[in-house]
C-alpha positions in Angstrom: -7.8 -78.8 -2.1 -9.7 -77.2 0.5 -11.4 -78.4 3.9 -13.0 -77.4 7.4 -10.3 -75.4 9.3 -11.6 -77.1 12.6 -10.9 -79.9 11.4 -7.3 -79.5 11.7 -7.0 -78.2 15.9 -9.4 -77.4 17.8 -10.1 -74.4 19.3 -10.1 -73.6 22.8 -10.2 -70.4 24.6 -7.6 -67.7 24.7 -6.5 -67.8 28.6 -3.6 -66.3 30.5 0.3 -66.1 31.1 1.9 -69.1 32.2 3.3 -69.8 35.8 5.3 -72.7 37.2 3.1 -74.8 39.9 4.1 -77.0 42.2 1.0 -79.5 40.9 3.1 -82.0 38.6 5.6 -82.3 36.7 7.9 -78.9 36.3 7.3 -75.7 36.3 5.4 -74.7 33.0 7.5 -71.9 31.7 6.6 -70.1 28.5 9.6 -70.6 26.0 11.8 -68.6 23.9 9.5 -66.8 20.9 6.5 -69.4 22.4 3.9 -66.8 20.9 3.8 -68.0 17.9 4.2 -72.0 18.2 0.5 -72.3 18.4 0.3 -70.2 15.0 3.3 -72.7 13.5 1.6 -75.4 14.9 -1.3 -74.8 13.0 0.1 -73.7 9.6 2.2 -77.0 9.9 -0.2 -79.5 10.6 -3.3 -77.6 8.0 -0.2 -77.7 5.5 0.2 -81.7 5.5 -3.8 -82.1 4.3 -3.1 -79.6 1.0 0.5 -80.3 0.5 -0.5 -84.3 0.5 -3.1 -83.9 -1.2 -5.6 -85.9 0.9 -8.5 -86.0 3.0 -8.1 -85.5 6.9 -11.2 -88.4 7.1 -10.8 -91.6 6.5 -8.6 -93.6 4.0 -8.5 -97.1 2.7 -6.4 -98.3 6.0 -9.3 -97.1 8.2 -12.2 -98.0 5.9 -10.4 -101.9 6.1 -10.4 -101.5 9.8 -14.0 -100.8 10.1 -15.1 -103.7 8.1 -12.8 -106.4 9.9 -13.7 -105.3 13.3 -17.9 -105.7 11.9 -16.8 -108.8 10.7 -15.2 -110.3 13.3 -18.2 -109.3 15.8 -21.0 -110.3 13.8 -19.2 -114.0 12.5 -18.4 -114.4 16.1 -21.5 -113.9 17.1 -23.2 -115.9 14.0 -20.9 -118.9 14.5 -22.2 -119.1 17.7 -25.9 -120.0 16.3 -24.3 -121.7 13.8 -21.8 -124.3 15.2 -23.3 -124.6 18.3 -20.0 -124.9 20.0 -18.9 -127.1 23.0 -19.2 -124.7 26.8 -15.2 -124.0 26.2 -15.1 -123.2 22.5 -18.2 -121.3 23.4 -16.8 -119.2 25.3 -13.7 -118.6 23.4 -16.4 -117.5 20.6 -17.6 -115.2 23.3 -14.0 -113.8 24.2 -13.4 -113.1 20.2 -16.6 -111.2 19.9 -15.8 -109.1 23.3 -11.6 -108.7 21.9 -13.9 -107.0 18.8 -15.8 -104.9 20.7 -13.0 -103.9 22.3 -11.6 -102.7 19.0 -14.2 -101.2 17.7 -14.4 -98.8 20.7 -11.1 -97.6 20.0 -10.9 -97.8 16.5 -14.5 -96.9 14.9 -16.8 -95.3 18.1 -13.9 -93.1 19.1 -13.6 -91.7 15.7 -17.5 -91.5 14.8 -17.9 -89.4 18.2 -15.6 -87.0 16.8 -16.9 -86.6 13.5 -13.2 -88.0 12.4 -14.5 -90.6 9.9 -16.3 -88.8 7.5 -17.5 -85.3 6.1 -21.1 -86.4 5.9 -22.4 -86.4 9.9 -25.4 -89.4 9.1 -22.2 -91.6 8.6 -20.1 -90.4 11.5 -23.7 -91.1 13.3 -24.1 -94.3 12.5 -20.5 -95.6 13.3 -20.9 -94.1 16.9 -23.7 -96.4 17.9 -21.4 -99.6 18.3 -21.0 -97.7 21.3 -24.7 -99.2 21.9 -24.0 -101.7 20.5 -21.9 -102.4 22.9 -23.6 -101.8 26.3 -23.2 -97.8 26.4 -25.3 -94.7 25.6 -23.4 -93.3 22.3 -25.2 -90.3 23.2 -23.8 -89.7 26.4 -20.4 -90.8 26.1 -20.3 -88.0 23.1 -21.7 -85.1 26.1 -19.2 -86.4 28.3 -16.0 -87.0 26.8 -16.2 -83.4 24.3 -18.3 -80.7 26.8 -16.6 -83.2 30.1 -13.1 -83.6 28.6 -11.7 -81.9 25.8 -13.0 -78.8 27.0 -10.8 -78.6 30.6 -8.7 -81.3 30.3 -6.9 -82.6 33.6 -8.9 -79.7 35.4 -9.9 -80.9 39.7 -14.0 -80.9 39.6 -14.7 -80.3 35.2 -12.6 -83.2 33.2 -15.0 -86.3 34.2 -12.1 -89.1 33.0 -10.8 -87.6 36.6 -14.2 -88.7 38.6 -12.6 -91.4 41.0 -15.9 -91.5 42.8 -13.9 -91.9 46.1 -12.0 -94.6 45.1 -8.9 -92.8 43.5 -7.5 -89.2 43.9 -6.6 -88.3 40.2 -5.2 -85.3 41.1 -3.7 -83.1 43.5 -6.2 -81.0 44.2 -8.9 -83.8 45.6 -9.3 -85.0 49.8 -7.0 -87.5 50.5 -8.7 -90.6 52.4 -6.7 -93.8 53.5 -7.2 -96.3 51.3 -5.7 -93.4 48.0 -2.4 -94.7 50.0 -3.3 -98.4 48.1 -5.3 -96.8 44.8 -1.6 -98.1 42.8 -2.4 -101.5 44.5 -6.3 -102.4 43.1 -6.1 -99.6 40.4 -6.1 -102.4 37.5 -8.6 -104.3 38.9 -11.6 -101.4 39.6 -10.6 -100.9 36.0 -11.3 -103.8 35.5 -14.8 -102.9 36.1 -15.0 -99.3 34.0 -17.2 -101.0 31.1 -19.6 -102.8 33.7 -20.1 -99.9 35.7 -21.2 -97.6 32.6 -23.4 -100.6 31.0 -25.4 -100.9 34.7 -25.2 -98.0 35.9 -23.0 -94.5 35.2 -25.2 -94.0 31.9 -28.5 -94.2 33.9 -26.6 -91.9 37.0 -25.6 -89.6 33.9 -29.8 -89.6 33.2 -31.8 -89.1 36.0 -28.7 -88.0 38.4 -26.3 -86.3 37.1 -23.5 -84.8 38.7 -22.6 -82.2 36.8 -23.7 -79.0 35.8 -23.9 -79.0 32.3 -25.6 -82.4 32.6 -28.3 -80.6 34.7 -28.6 -78.0 32.1 -29.1 -80.3 29.2 -32.6 -81.5 28.0 -32.4 -85.5 27.0 -35.2 -85.5 23.9 -37.9 -88.6 24.9 -35.5 -90.2 20.8 -32.1 -90.4 23.7 -34.4 -92.0 26.3 -36.4 -94.6 24.6 -32.2 -95.1 22.5 -30.8 -95.7 25.9 -33.5 -97.8 27.0 -33.8 -100.4 24.0 -29.6 -99.9 23.7 -29.5 -101.3 26.9 -32.0 -103.8 26.3 -30.8 -105.0 22.6 -27.5 -105.4 24.3 -27.9 -107.5 27.4 -30.7 -109.4 25.0 -28.0 -110.6 22.7 -24.8 -111.0 24.7 -27.2 -112.7 28.1 -30.5 -113.3 27.2 -30.2 -115.3 23.7 -27.3 -117.7 24.1 -29.4 -119.3 27.5 -32.6 -119.8 25.7 -31.7 -120.2 22.3 -28.6 -122.3 22.6 -29.4 -123.5 25.9 -26.0 -122.6 27.7 -26.1 -122.0 31.4 -27.2 -118.8 32.9 -23.5 -119.0 34.8 -21.1 -119.8 31.6 -23.1 -117.2 30.0 -23.1 -115.0 32.7 -18.7 -115.9 33.5 -18.1 -115.6 29.9 -20.2 -111.7 29.8 -18.0 -111.0 32.9 -14.2 -112.1 31.3 -15.3 -109.8 28.1 -16.3 -106.6 30.6 -12.3 -107.4 32.2 -10.7 -107.4 29.0 -12.8 -104.4 27.7 -12.5 -102.4 31.1 -9.1 -103.0 31.3 -8.0 -102.3 27.8 -9.9 -99.0 27.7 -9.0 -97.9 30.9 -5.4 -98.2 30.3 -5.6 -97.0 26.6 -6.6 -93.5 28.5 -5.5 -93.1 32.1 -1.9 -93.1 30.3 -2.7 -90.3 28.4 -3.4 -88.0 30.6 -2.3 -89.1 34.3 0.6 -90.3 34.4 3.6 -88.7 36.3 5.4 -86.8 33.8 1.6 -84.6 33.3 0.4 -81.1 34.8 -3.2 -80.6 36.6 -3.9 -76.9 36.1 -5.3 -75.4 38.9 -8.1 -73.1 36.3 -9.1 -72.7 32.7 -6.9 -69.4 33.5 -3.6 -70.5 33.3 -2.1 -70.6 30.1 -2.4 -67.8 26.9 -3.7 -70.4 24.7 -5.3 -74.2 24.4 -2.2 -75.3 22.8 -0.9 -75.2 25.6 -2.9 -76.5 27.8 -2.8 -79.9 25.9 1.1 -80.2 25.5 1.0 -79.6 29.6 -1.7 -82.1 30.1 -1.2 -84.6 27.7 1.7 -87.7 27.1 2.2 -89.6 24.1 3.3 -92.8 24.5 4.7 -96.1 21.4 4.7 -93.7 19.1 6.9 -95.3 17.0 5.7 -98.5 17.1 2.7 -99.3 14.2 1.1 -102.2 16.1 0.3 -100.2 19.1 -1.4 -97.6 17.3 -3.5 -99.7 14.9 -5.0 -101.5 17.8 -5.6 -98.6 20.4 -7.4 -96.5 17.3 -4.2 -94.1 17.5 -5.0 -92.9 21.1 -1.4 -93.5 21.9 -0.7 -89.8 19.9 -2.4 -88.1 21.6 -1.4 -84.8 21.3 -2.4 -84.9 17.9 -6.3 -86.6 19.2 -6.4 -83.3 21.2 -4.9 -80.7 18.4 -7.2 -82.2 15.5 -9.9 -84.1 17.0 -11.8 -83.9 13.4 -9.1 -85.6 11.7 -9.3 -90.2 11.5 -6.8 -91.8 13.9 -5.0 -93.4 10.7 -3.3 -90.2 10.0 -1.7 -89.2 13.2 1.9 -90.7 12.7 2.9 -88.3 10.4 1.2 -85.9 12.0 2.8 -86.2 15.4 5.9 -86.2 13.7 5.2 -83.0 13.1 4.3 -81.7 16.0 7.5 -83.1 18.1 9.6 -81.6 15.6 8.2 -77.6 15.8 7.7 -78.6 19.6 11.3 -79.3 19.7 12.1 -75.7 17.4 10.2 -73.7 20.3 11.3 -75.5 23.2 8.0 -76.8 24.2 8.0 -79.6 26.3 6.6 -82.9 24.5 6.0 -85.5 27.2 6.4 -89.3 25.9 6.5 -92.4 26.8 8.6 -94.9 24.4 6.4 -98.1 25.6 2.8 -98.6 26.4 4.1 -100.6 29.5 6.5 -97.7 30.2 3.5 -95.8 30.4 1.4 -97.5 33.1 3.7 -98.0 35.0 4.4 -93.7 35.4 0.2 -93.9 35.8 0.7 -96.0 38.6 4.1 -93.8 40.1 1.5 -91.4 39.9 -1.5 -92.6 41.3 1.0 -93.5 44.4 2.3 -90.3 44.7 -1.2 -88.9 45.1 -2.3 -91.6 47.8 0.6 -90.6 49.5 0.9 -87.0 49.5 -1.7 -83.6 49.6 0.7 -82.2 47.1 3.4 -83.7 44.8 
């Protein structure tokens, strides 16, 4: 069986020698025989699909997940209008739709963003509009996620996922403000506002007042501007306006349900991602030239969690297998479990540190520990 090599291992730029650093975790030291580690790992990951004679794209499990997520989301909204329930039942069904949005963002939209669901680009692009269905610009998410994260993991000033906007200090290279000493306390409350920020502010800021140089250089087509406003308008119409006009619900009730949905979406999505790169065992390189090879960069800056728990992996779109995700971004997440086993065994064989928290609760705790350290010390 043949398939695109790029579908398995992301090729990042070749970069220089490994050097110890005081910024986070233990010193990064090149293991014995380490120069062959990336090649051996690539070969084993590539061989998995050939040996099993399976496609790295969506399998039956993934197709079931896509169908289930869309059925619950669409079904919950059909039920809202067909049943015309009382206030509390309305809120419950509205929240069910919010849970479906969370599931779709993590399980479907993220994979489609990486062209991991199908070898046919139009299938991935269509499913990527799940972002817009949930009030976020799929176009801007794609730019930020690929250019502003995957190409520069944990690099201060480049990785968009580390942008704390002064509210948080996510790296030891950021200035420390007095309020940062409390960031581990207020973090979860602020994270819950993540999706509200994207819906009402972040997307517009990135289009019209970009902070990153690569965004300022990007020429957005008129089509993408049209999709931005059409997507926001459609989302706000079906989430806020129609329940008031068609169902006659109180604006305050609908606004409250809308806020609850975003607290769920924002907190869940943020924690799923933050616990993979900003925990007390991950590393923050000083520049792109710190590692001999991009594979070492991934292993130093990324942590897995709860990889032995299939329920967690099913709910979070395999993002708990995050090292494999960065090594194989074009592979559907339903293949991550056996690939993670290969990664762990190969890393152990070559003496490369594999960062892993046994539970998601533990990963969240270690994220908060890092925030506390960064808030109280100038350097780690």
